[in-house]
C-alpha positions in Angstrom: 25.5 70.7 56.9 22.0 72.8 55.6 20.3 72.7 58.3 17.2 70.6 56.9 16.9 68.4 60.0 16.3 72.0 62.1 14.7 73.3 59.9 11.9 70.9 59.3 11.5 71.2 63.5 10.6 74.8 63.6 8.7 74.6 60.1 6.9 72.2 63.0 6.5 75.3 65.6 9.5 73.2 66.9 12.9 75.4 69.2 15.9 74.8 67.9 19.2 75.3 69.1 21.9 73.8 66.2 25.5 73.2 66.0 28.4 71.9 63.7 32.2 71.7 63.9 32.0 73.6 60.3 31.5 77.3 60.0 30.4 76.3 56.2 28.0 74.5 57.1 26.8 76.8 60.2 26.4 79.8 57.4 24.8 77.1 55.0 22.3 76.4 57.6 21.3 80.1 58.8 20.8 81.4 55.6 18.7 78.2 55.0 16.3 79.0 57.7 16.1 82.6 56.6 15.5 81.4 52.9 12.2 79.6 54.3 10.7 82.2 57.5 12.3 80.1 60.7 15.0 81.5 62.8 17.1 79.0 64.9 17.3 79.5 68.9 20.4 79.9 68.9 23.5 78.5 65.7 26.9 77.6 66.9 30.2 75.9 65.9 31.5 73.7 67.9 30.6 70.1 70.0 27.1 69.8 71.1 28.5 70.5 74.4 29.3 74.1 74.1 26.0 74.4 76.0 25.4 73.5 78.9 21.5 73.0 77.9 19.8 69.4 78.3 17.0 68.9 75.3 14.4 67.1 74.9 15.5 65.6 71.9 18.8 65.4 70.6 18.9 64.5 66.3 22.8 63.7 65.0 22.5 62.9 60.8 26.4 62.5 60.6 27.9 59.0 59.3 28.3 55.9 62.1 31.9 56.5 62.9 31.3 59.4 64.0 28.0 59.3 65.4 30.1 56.0 67.5 32.8 59.3 68.5 30.1 61.6 69.5 28.3 59.8 71.9 28.8 60.5 75.1 28.4 64.3 73.9 24.7 63.5 72.3 23.6 61.8 75.2 24.9 64.5 77.5 23.0 66.8 76.1 20.0 64.7 76.4 17.2 65.2 79.2 17.0 62.7 81.8 14.0 61.4 79.6 14.9 63.0 76.8 14.5 62.0 73.0 18.2 60.6 70.3 17.5 60.5 67.2 20.3 58.8 65.4 20.6 59.3 61.2 22.8 58.8 58.5 23.3 55.1 58.8 24.5 52.6 56.3 22.8 49.1 57.2 24.8 47.6 57.7 27.2 49.6 60.8 23.7 49.9 62.3 24.9 47.4 65.3 28.1 49.3 65.6 26.4 51.8 66.1 24.6 50.5 68.8 27.1 49.4 70.9 27.7 52.5 71.8 23.9 53.3 72.8 24.0 50.3 75.0 22.4 52.6 78.0 19.9 53.5 75.4 17.0 51.0 74.2 15.6 51.3 70.7 11.5 53.2 70.5 11.6 53.1 66.9 14.0 52.0 63.3 13.3 53.2 59.9 15.1 51.4 57.9 15.5 53.0 54.0 16.7 51.3 51.2 20.4 50.8 52.8 20.2 53.7 55.6 18.4 53.5 59.1 17.9 56.2 61.4 17.1 55.1 65.1 15.3 57.2 68.0 16.6 55.7 71.4 15.4 56.6 75.0 17.7 55.9 77.9 16.6 52.6 79.8 15.0 52.4 82.7 17.3 51.9 86.5 
């Protein structure tokens, strides 16, 4: 809810659209972006499916249960050759999360303590 991932990406010169289902998180993200001298291309309250755009990179940093619940929406937001970065996953839930992303392959797995980040892309057809 702080916009930290988007802000970091913008600091690396990325154009970033962002969304959160919590309006307070959206407001905090806008404030934090200004404090870091960057600005979101677009930011809204709601699901990533609010936008019809397809993205090169989709990033979701949320708990495992939510990542499973919104798996379809996240994959719909990706371009066909896009990358999906999932973080905020406790390693004990990694297998559970991956069941919802069977049509994707793991490009990289980044563990840190009991947490894991997964970088995925669609499997070749």
